[in-house]
N, C-alpha and C positions, 0 to 999 in steps of 0.2 A: 498403576499406571503399565505398559507393556515395553518401557524404554527397554530393561534390561533384556527381555525375550527379543527384542527386535536388532538389538545388539548381538546375542548370539546369532540369529540367522543372517545379519550382516557378516560376520568372521566367515559363517559356514559359505557366504555365496563367493567370497574373494577367490575362492578355490575354483569357481569355474573358469573353464577357459576363455578367453574373449573372443569375440565372434572372428570369424576368419577375412570379413569385408572390410576391414577399418579403412584399408587407404582405398578401397571403391567409393566408401561412404564420403571419405575426403574429396574426391575426384569429382563425385556426382553433386556434392553440394556446392563445390564451387562453380559447376557447370548450369546446375539449376535453381538453386534454393538463394531465394532474396533473405537476408536477415533483418528483423526489426531493430530501429536504433543502434544500427553497427555500419561499422567502415566495410560495406561489402568487399572493398579491394583488400582488404587488408591479410585475406585469406584465400590460401590455393597455393598454385605452383610460385616459388619465390618468394613468399609470405608465410604468415603464421599458422600453425594447423590450428584448425576449430577443433574446440571441444565439444566432441557429439557423445550426449550421455547416453547409455543402452540399459541401465537398470538402476532402483533403488531398494534401498532396506533401511527403514527405522529413518535415521537422521542423515542418512548416507547415500551417495550415488557413487555410481561406475560409468568410467568411459569406455568406449568399444573397445580399448587396449587392456581395460580389466583394472585400473588404477581408480582407488577409493577416495572420495572427496567428502569431506565433512560440507554439508549443506547448510552454510550459514547465510543463507539469505533466503530460506524458506520458497525458492525459486521462484522470487521476484516477490516475498511476502505473500505466497499463496498457500504454501503445504503446510498449514497449521499441524497436521497430525503426522507429517513424514509419509513414507513410503510402503507400509506395512498391512496397510488393509484393503490392498486392492481386492483380494478373492472376497471379500465381506461386501465391501463396495459393488463388487461387479454382480455379486447374486442379486441385490436391491435393483441394479440396473437390468439384468435380464429378466428378473420377474416383471418389473415392470413393462420393458420390452414385449414380453410374451402375453401381455395382457391389453395394453394399448400405447404402441409405439410413438405415436405423436398425435397431438391435437393443437388448433391454436387458441390463444385468449381473446379471441375475437370475435365476442358474443356469445362464445360457450367456453366451458371451463371442464375441466378434468378433475378427481378428485386428487390428486398427488401436490398439483397446485394449490388447491382449497386447503390441503391438509397443512402445506409447508407456511402458506400466508398465515394460518391461524396461528403455528408453532412460534413463526417468527415475530408475530404482533404479542405473543404471551412474553417474550424474552425483552422486547424493545425498553426505552423508557418508557413510563405512564403516559397513556395520552396518544402514542404511536400506532395506530390500529388497521391501519391498511395498508397493502402491499401490493408494486407494479412489476412485473418481473421485466428484467432485460438479458442480455446475452453477457454484458460485461461492464467495467467499468464507465469508461466513455460514453457507453448508451445511459447509464444512470445518471451520469451528470447532465447530459443532454435532455434526457425524458424529464428528470428534476427541472430544470429551466421553463421546458413546455407546460409542463404544470402548473409552473409558478405563475406562468403569464395567463393560463386559464382562469386561474383562483383570481388574478387581479382583473381580468376584464368581468368575470363573474361579479366581482364587488363595486360594477363601476369605475375602476381605476384604471384604463387602456394606457395613460401616458406612463407606467410603471413600467420599463424598458430597458433599464440598466442595473448593473451589478456591481458589487465590490466585493476584488476578490484580495488576496494576499501576494506581494513580490516573493518572485521563485517558487512561489506553490504552483503544483503538478497536479490538474485537475481532467486531462485527457487531451488528447491532440485530433479528435473528429473536429471539425472546423465548429459546431455551437462550443464544445468542450474547452475549444483552445483559446476561444474567448477569455475565459475565467483561468485559464495556465499563464501564472506570470513569470515564466522564462522568454524573455526576447528571443532567443535564438531558434526556438521551436515555432515563433510566431511568423516572424518578421517575412519568410518567403511566400508565405499563403495570403498577403495583403490584408486589409483590414477586417477585422474579423465581424462578426454579424451580431454581437450582443455588446453593445458600448460599459466598458469594465474598466472602473479605476480600481488601479492597484495599491495597496496601503503597506506599511509595513509589517512585515513577520514578527512572531515571537523570539527570534534570536536576540538572547540578551550577550551573547560572547561579544566583547571589544565594545559596550555599550557602557554607559558612567551609570544610567539609571538600572537599577533592579529591584526585582520583589513590588510591593508595592506602589512606588513611585512608575516603574517600568510597565506596571497596567493601567496606572492613570496615562502616562504619556501615550500609548497605544490607542487606548481608548478615547482621549481628546483627539488624536488624527484622526479617527473614523468619525467622529462627530463635526468635525472640520469638513470633511469631505462630503457629509452627507450635505452641510449646510451650504458649499459649493455648487452641488450638483443638482439640490432641490431635493429634500425628501420625501416628495411626494412624485420622483419619476425613477425610484428605486424600487426595481424589484426583488431582490436577494441580496445577503450577504453569504460567502460561501466561504467556508475554511475547514481545514483539518484537526482535528482534536490534538494531533502530534503531527506536525508536517512534517513530509516527507523530504522532499525536495531542498537540498541545501543542509541535508543532515539533522532530522530527529528534532525540530524545535519543540520544545516542551514549552506551554504555556504560564506565564507567572500566576500565581494566586489572584482568583479573581476575574481574571478576564473573560473568560467562560460566561461567566453571570453577567458581566457588564456587557457582552455581545448579546446576550437575551433580553437585557435590560432596554438597550439601545432602540432593538430592532423593534421592539412592543411598542415603546413610544413613538415609532416613525412608521410602524404597519408595514415594514420589512419582513420578508419571511428569513429564518435563519436555516439555513442549509448545510448540517455536517454532513463533510465527505469523508466516509469512512470506509473507501473503498479498501485501506490498508488498516485502519484502526480496529473494526469491529472483528468481530468471533476469536477473542481473545489473544489479540498481541499485546494489549494494553494490561490483559488480565481480566478484561469483562467481555459479555457479548457485545456489548458497544463502547467506544472509548467515551462517548458522551456521557456516560454513565459514571467514568473517573472523574468527572470535572463536574458532575452533579449539575449537569441540565440537560433540560429537554427540547431538541429542535423542532423546529415545522416539517423537516424534511432531514433524512438520513439517505445518502447515497451509499450503494455498497456492491462488491464481489470477492474477487480471490477467494479469502477464508470461508463463503457461503457454502462451498463444497468442498474445502480444502483442493482446490484444483483438481480432483478426479471428475469433473466435466465442467466445463464453461457456461456462468450462471452469474448475473446480477441482478439487483433489486433497488428500486425506489422505494422508502417506507415514509408514508406521511401521516400526519395528525388529522383530528377529525377535521379542522374549519378547512382544511386544505382538499381533503377529499368531497366536503360539501358542495365543493363547486363542481365536481366531476357527478353529484348524486342527484344533484337536484333535476327535479322533474323537466323532460326535454332537451336536458345537457348530454353532449357528446363529450366524452374524451379524445382529442383530437389527435391520437398519438397512438401507434402500434407498432409491434415487430415482431417479426414471423415467429421466431424461436423462444422470444422472451417466453420463461415457465414452460419450458420444454419438460413435459413429465417424465422421461427418462432423467433429466438435468436436478428435477425437483426431487424424485427419487433418490438420485444421489445426495443432497443437500440433506433430505430427514434422514439418511443414515448417518451422514457426519454428524448430524447434530445431536443423534443419537451416542454417536461414538464419545463425542464430548463430554457427555454428561455422563456415560457409564465409565470413560476412563480418569474423570477429574480433570481433563485439560484448562479449565479456568484454576483451578485450586493448585495444579503444577507451575503453574505460571505466576501466581503470587508467592506460591512457597519460596520457590527461585529467583526471585527477582532481586531480592535485596544482594544474596551471592553474586550475582550476574551485575550487577550496581558495582559492587566491591573489586571484582576483579576489572572490569572495565576503567572504573576510574584510577586502577595502579597502573593504568599505560600513560597516565600524566608523567611519571617517571621519565618517560623519553623524551627527549628534548624536540624531538619531531612533533610530537601531540601538544597541541596548545589548548583543545577543548577536549570532551567527553560528555554527551548528554544521550538521553533518553528515558526512557518508561517502559515498563514489562518486558517483552523479548525484542527490543526494537532500538538499536543504538546506534551512534556515531560518535568518531574521533575523527575533527579537524587538525590538519596537519599544517604546519608552520615551517618556514626555513631558518627560524633565527631562537629558536627555544623562548620564544616571546610571544608577542601576537602579530608578527609580521604576515603576508602576503606570498604565496608564489606567484611569480608573473608567469604570464600566458606559455610563454617557451618550456619554463622549468613544468608546468602543470602539463603539458603535453608529455615531456619527457617522463615525466611521473605517472601520471595517470593514464596515459595508453600507451607508452613505452615499457615501461618497467612493471609496474604493479601489477597488471593482469597474468604473466608468467610468476610472479614472485608467488603470487596467491595460490595458484594451482601447482606450483613446486612444492608448498607446502600443504599440498592436498586439503585446501580451504577454497569454497566459493564464497564471495564476498563481493562488494558492490564497491568501486571507487569513483568520483562522482565531481564535478564541478560546476554545476548549475548554479552556485552561488559561489562559496569557497572548494577549497581542497578538502575533499571529505572522503573516509571510507566507513560505508555503513555494514551494519550484521544484524541478523534477525531471524534467530535459530527456529527450526520446528518447535512446537509448543512441549513436545512430547520430552525435550530434551530436558536430563536431570543434570546434577550437579558436576558428573563426569564428562558429558558433552559439553556444557558450559566451559568447564575449564578447558578442555581440549580446545573450543573453540577461541578462546582469548590466548592461550599459548600459542596456537598456529598464528592470530593473526598478531601478537608481540615478536614471534620470528618474522613475520612479513615485514612490520616495521621498521625492525631491526635493519632487515637486507634493504631496504629502501633507504633509510637514513646514510647506509653507506653508499647506496648508488649515487646519492644527491648531495656527498661530503658533508652530513651534516651529522654531528656526534651522537653517540648512544648512550652517554650518559653526562651527566649536568658536571 
């Protein structure tokens, strides 16, 4: 592993003077840049200062004023190998640019895409052999739906126009992917989604009486009842993340994914594992499905496929789905201009090479128990009602009463959007406060992080939660 080397480089980089144009960047951002999923009016004159990041080293990033932060979110679950491989990856990108800067995959191909598809098939669960490249996560989910529709049409079942997804789940915000997203606030402003989707319970066991095998049975029975109510022969896909992100790292109970596989097989429904976050090491495996010993029909991915050194996504499918696209005379009625971009493919190949060379998966597996132990210790704080997660993907659910109460809307506003962001940055930590379900703070460190960085992450998170407790008039000890 190169974490120690990255840490040394990080220490040196702190000596570099901050850019002289920090104020100009603040002004220009306010006047010209629209931020994603942000209250854009909160920044600028009379508002908050916008965090503007200038450089990164190892698991750390630095803002334009020179302050260092531990990137405890891997830049939204993307930067698996951190920030110290830029020169090596740039060399791979440059070599590809000088050879073939661009070519589509519209009835042509190029070596980088073929090599990457072959490599991904070798890493995927057995039976997943074919790859369709996209530009990102939402595109991958939309592509999976269209490919599923073609599969069912080829099988003489045009009536399979519906989907099943889970409540609170996030599967993207382009209009097709938005159909599957189970967060009403993201959907309601945009009218009726194009894909009729029924949302069932997610796997959050916190506050539920059922646990373990009983929870698995209850959840699967609900899906069976939903299929019966909608009509089994009308449902095209069931889509779920191995560990659900939105709501705060919902880990499935034992037997849940095996149950999904059996239900989908019995009813002719395609099982789609949305692994935009869970793939490429986040759970200690190339694909999160592997951790739960299941082979889905389709896998959607993005983010970690390049460790965010370039934008890219993919849909990976099994033989039976691919057969519908490979039948004589069949045309795959979907295409994305930049899907499988040769430079992005070269970056993805180098990223995978670094994973293998540096033992990234092995690092996550070796240190997961340590991270779990440190995170579980946060339960000592009365504000922490639950701790859950797997691999390098964890959440704390916050409560107002030291029990299992919930913050109301005004409290969430005061906590998550008022105090928490500044408190995290003050403690030198980038993490995520979210209330798409309940009040949670998520962490997902770069996969290069070792015990020292993980301890730093949890220490900074604990300090932040203590500050939040004081701000919300909640005791800091039992």
